[in-house]
N, C-alpha and C positions, 0 to 999 in steps of 0.2 A: 504494500500499499505505500502511496507515496504521500508527502506532506504537502500541502498547499502552502503555498507563500503570504503571507499579511496582504498583498497585493492580490493571489487570487480569489482569497476569501473575501476582501471587501467587494470583488467583482461578482463574487458569489451572492452576497447579499445584496446589491443592488439590482441585480435582476428579479429577484422575488418582491421589489417593494412596488405597491401598486399604486397606478394613477391616483394625484389627489392626497396619497398620505401626509401625515405631518409626522416626522422624523425625528427624535432626538439623538445625534453621535454623541454619545461617551468619550473621553478623552483615552487616547491611545491609539491601537490600530481601527477603530470604529470613524474615525475623524477621516480617515483614505476611504470610505464608501461613499461619498460627496462629487471622488472623482471617476467615479465610475457609474454614475446614475444616466440610464438612458437619455440620450437628450429630446426624445418624442413625449416623452412625461413629464408631470407638471406634478414636484413631487414637493414640501416645503420641508427644510433640512430646519433645525430647534439646537441649539448650542444652550448649555446649561448658565452660560455666563450672558446672558440676556440679549441673543439673535435670534430671529424668526426668520425667513428666508435668505439663509447663508448658500453660499455659492461654493464650487472648487476652490482650490488652491490658487492664487495668482499663477501668471508667466512671472519665468526670472524678470527681477528689476523691479516688479510695477506691485509688491506687496506695500502694502499702508499700512505703516507699525500698529496705527490706531483700532486696524479692524484683526480681531483675532478670533478664534473657536476656546472653548474650555479649556484646552491643553495647550494654550499659546502660541499656536500656531497660525500664521497669516491664511486667513480665507478672502473670500469674494462677499460682496452683499448682493442680489440681483433684483432687479427693477419689483418694488413693492417692498423689500427685505425691511425690517425695523428693528429696534433697540428699545429694550425697555431693562429695570433693574431685576438683579439678578432674584431677589424676593419674590418676583414675579413668576420669574423662570422655572424657579423651583412650586410655585403655586400650580403652575398650569403642569410641569410634570404629574405632581401630586394629586391634583385633582382631575386629572383623566381627559385630560386634551389634549393630547398626543395617542397616533395611531400606534407608535411603535418604538421601543426604544431599543439601539446598538447598544449592547454593553461592553465593555473590557474584559478581561482576565478579572480583574481582583475588583469588578466590581457587584 
């Protein structure tokens, strides 16, 4: 049996996320899922540090140091994306307002 790399696993998870889903990406390997989402599906990514509408990693040299995910990695923000207090972010997660949470190994 061959082990999957983190990128292969992220691509596999991304294929299973349905159209219109609101998805929290945990810290670590789950953040890679954003880079493999099908372009033809509208999926709303949530980060627990207060982002909704998070996009994939920026191109080299185009990172905004103020736009990061919960793992402190640079991300992009899609049109219509928003920022909010991390307390509100956790309320969204704990209140059942997300469809999927992709958790890391230690979460």
